[in-house]
C-alpha positions as CSV (number, residue, x, y, z in Angstrom):
1,M,40.8,108.3,96.4
2,R,38.3,105.1,96.0
3,I,39.8,102.6,93.7
4,L,37.9,100.0,91.6
5,L,41.2,97.2,91.1
6,V,39.9,94.8,88.6
7,L,41.4,91.0,88.7
8,A,40.8,89.0,85.4
9,H,42.5,85.2,85.8
10,P,41.0,82.3,86.5
11,L,43.2,80.8,88.5
12,E,43.3,82.2,92.2
13,D,47.2,81.1,92.8
14,S,48.0,83.5,89.7
15,F,50.7,85.7,89.0
16,A,47.7,88.1,88.2
17,A,46.4,87.6,91.5
18,S,49.9,88.1,93.4
19,V,50.1,91.6,91.1
20,A,46.2,92.4,92.3
21,Q,46.9,91.8,95.5
22,T,50.3,94.1,95.9
23,A,48.4,96.5,94.5
24,R,45.9,96.7,97.0
25,R,48.2,96.1,100.0
26,R,49.8,99.1,98.8
27,L,46.8,101.2,98.0
28,T,45.3,100.7,101.2
29,E,49.0,101.5,103.3
30,N,48.4,104.6,101.3
31,G,44.9,105.3,103.2
32,H,43.0,104.9,99.8
33,T,40.1,102.5,99.6
34,V,40.0,99.5,97.6
35,D,37.4,97.8,96.1
36,L,38.6,94.6,94.5
37,L,36.5,92.9,91.5
38,D,37.8,89.5,90.8
39,L,35.4,88.6,88.1
40,Y,36.0,84.9,88.2
41,R,35.1,84.9,91.9
42,E,32.8,87.0,91.6
43,D,31.5,84.7,88.9
44,F,30.7,87.4,86.5
45,D,28.9,86.9,83.0
46,P,30.7,88.4,80.3
47,R,27.7,87.5,77.8
48,L,26.3,90.3,76.4
49,S,22.3,89.4,76.8
50,E,20.0,89.5,73.9
51,S,18.2,92.1,75.5
52,E,21.0,94.3,76.3
53,R,22.1,94.2,72.6
54,A,18.5,95.0,71.6
55,R,18.0,98.8,73.6
56,Y,21.8,99.0,73.1
57,F,21.0,102.3,71.4
58,A,17.9,102.9,72.9
59,P,17.4,106.5,74.6
60,D,18.0,106.1,78.6
61,Y,19.4,102.6,78.1
62,D,19.2,100.7,81.3
63,P,22.0,98.8,82.9
64,A,20.5,96.8,85.4
65,E,21.2,93.6,84.3
66,A,24.9,95.0,85.0
67,E,24.4,95.6,88.6
68,P,26.1,95.9,91.1
69,F,28.8,96.0,88.5
70,V,28.0,99.7,87.1
71,S,27.4,100.8,91.1
72,R,30.7,99.8,91.5
73,L,32.5,101.6,88.4
74,K,30.3,104.6,89.2
75,Q,31.7,105.1,92.8
76,A,35.3,104.8,91.8
77,D,37.9,107.5,91.3
78,G,40.5,105.2,89.6
79,I,40.2,102.2,87.8
80,I,43.3,99.5,87.7
81,L,43.3,96.6,85.5
82,V,45.5,93.2,85.9
83,F,45.0,90.4,83.5
84,P,47.4,88.5,81.4
85,Q,47.1,88.8,77.6
86,W,45.6,86.6,75.2
87,W,46.2,85.9,71.7
88,F,47.2,89.7,71.9
89,N,43.7,90.7,73.5
90,F,41.9,90.9,77.0
91,P,40.6,88.1,78.7
92,A,37.2,87.1,77.2
93,I,35.9,88.0,80.8
94,L,37.5,91.1,81.2
95,K,36.5,91.6,77.6
96,G,33.0,91.3,78.6
97,F,33.3,93.2,81.5
98,F,33.5,96.3,79.1
99,D,30.8,95.5,77.1
100,R,28.3,94.9,79.5
101,V,29.4,97.3,82.4
102,F,31.4,100.1,80.1
103,V,27.6,101.0,78.6
104,P,25.8,104.1,77.5
105,G,24.7,106.2,80.0
106,V,27.3,105.3,82.2
107,A,30.7,105.2,80.1
108,F,29.6,107.3,77.7
109,E,26.7,109.2,75.9
110,N,25.8,108.3,72.3
111,D,25.4,110.9,69.8
112,P,22.1,110.8,68.4
113,A,23.3,112.1,65.5
114,G,25.8,109.6,64.7
115,G,28.8,112.1,65.9
116,R,31.3,111.0,68.5
117,I,30.6,110.0,71.7
118,R,30.4,111.7,74.9
119,P,32.6,111.2,77.8
120,R,30.6,109.9,81.1
121,L,33.6,108.4,83.4
122,G,34.3,112.4,84.6
123,H,34.6,111.0,88.0
124,I,37.4,108.8,87.3
125,R,41.2,110.3,87.0
126,L,43.5,107.2,87.0
127,F,43.2,104.1,84.6
128,W,45.8,102.1,85.0
129,A,46.3,98.3,84.0
130,F,49.3,95.9,85.1
131,T,49.9,93.0,82.4
132,T,51.5,90.0,81.0
133,T,52.1,88.5,77.6
134,G,53.5,85.3,76.8
135,S,55.5,87.2,73.6
136,P,59.0,89.3,73.7
137,W,58.9,93.1,73.7
138,W,59.2,93.1,70.0
139,V,56.9,90.5,68.9
140,V,54.0,92.8,71.1
141,N,55.2,96.2,70.5
142,L,56.8,96.0,66.7
143,Y,54.9,93.4,65.0
144,M,51.2,93.9,67.0
145,G,51.5,97.3,66.8
146,N,50.4,96.5,71.0
147,P,47.1,96.4,70.4
148,V,45.9,96.2,74.0
149,R,47.3,99.5,74.9
150,R,45.5,101.3,71.7
151,L,42.1,99.6,72.9
152,L,42.7,100.6,76.5
153,K,44.3,103.7,75.9
154,R,42.8,105.5,72.4
155,G,39.3,103.7,72.9
156,I,37.7,103.0,76.1
157,A,39.8,105.4,78.3
158,A,40.1,108.2,75.8
159,F,36.0,108.0,75.1
160,C,35.1,107.4,78.6
161,A,36.8,109.9,80.4
162,K,39.3,113.2,79.7
163,G,42.3,114.4,81.5
164,L,43.0,110.8,83.0
165,D,46.7,109.7,84.5
166,F,46.7,106.3,81.6
167,R,49.8,103.9,82.3
168,M,50.1,100.5,81.4
169,V,52.6,98.3,82.7
170,N,53.7,94.8,80.9
171,L,55.7,92.4,82.2
172,Y,56.7,91.1,78.3
173,D,57.9,87.2,77.6
174,M,56.3,86.0,80.8
175,D,56.0,82.0,80.7
176,R,60.1,82.3,80.2
177,A,60.3,85.1,82.6
178,E,62.5,83.7,85.9
179,E,61.6,84.3,89.6
180,G,64.0,87.2,89.4
181,R,62.2,89.1,86.7
182,R,58.7,88.4,88.1
183,R,60.0,89.8,91.6
184,A,61.4,92.9,89.9
185,H,57.8,93.4,88.1
186,V,56.0,93.2,91.1
187,A,58.3,95.5,93.1
188,R,57.5,98.0,90.4
189,V,54.0,97.6,90.7
190,E,53.9,98.2,94.5
191,K,56.2,101.2,93.8
192,L,54.1,103.0,91.2
193,V,50.9,102.4,93.4
194,G,52.7,103.9,95.9
195,R,52.7,107.1,93.9
196,I,48.6,107.2,94.0
């Protein structure tokens, strides 16, 4: 399987980076091809340009401004995202990745009559996310309703592909997580990825 492993964290020595490296190593050991897309190191520009927005609903949308990122998505059989949740949301660079790469003609088709959009990522079989939050479980799930999970599962994944293996694994209360909890999270990631 060809996995697009997307890392969204500005620090090269971050916990997210270590999770991504663990996933990459384990996937490679299992014979998968891994395309590591480190959005910060590859200087991805998350800003949707004026011309991209102006033609967004036009027939035959041309995603040329976001190449080669679009090509990498088209070549993937699975997507694994690694990122921290900030303010109960994606880092801005990851949100921009969705805005500029998961576009009409690539991830979905707009219904000209204004109905439901039609998924275009039929080749994607796996859509996983490994995240962290600074807040404890009860704040994320009970108070906030786990907005990132809802956006990923019901929004992006469901609208862009059918029959996906969707998973989201989160280390809660990251700011206070001691070394043992961090190691346990990395071990969980390694075990899950080892099953792919």
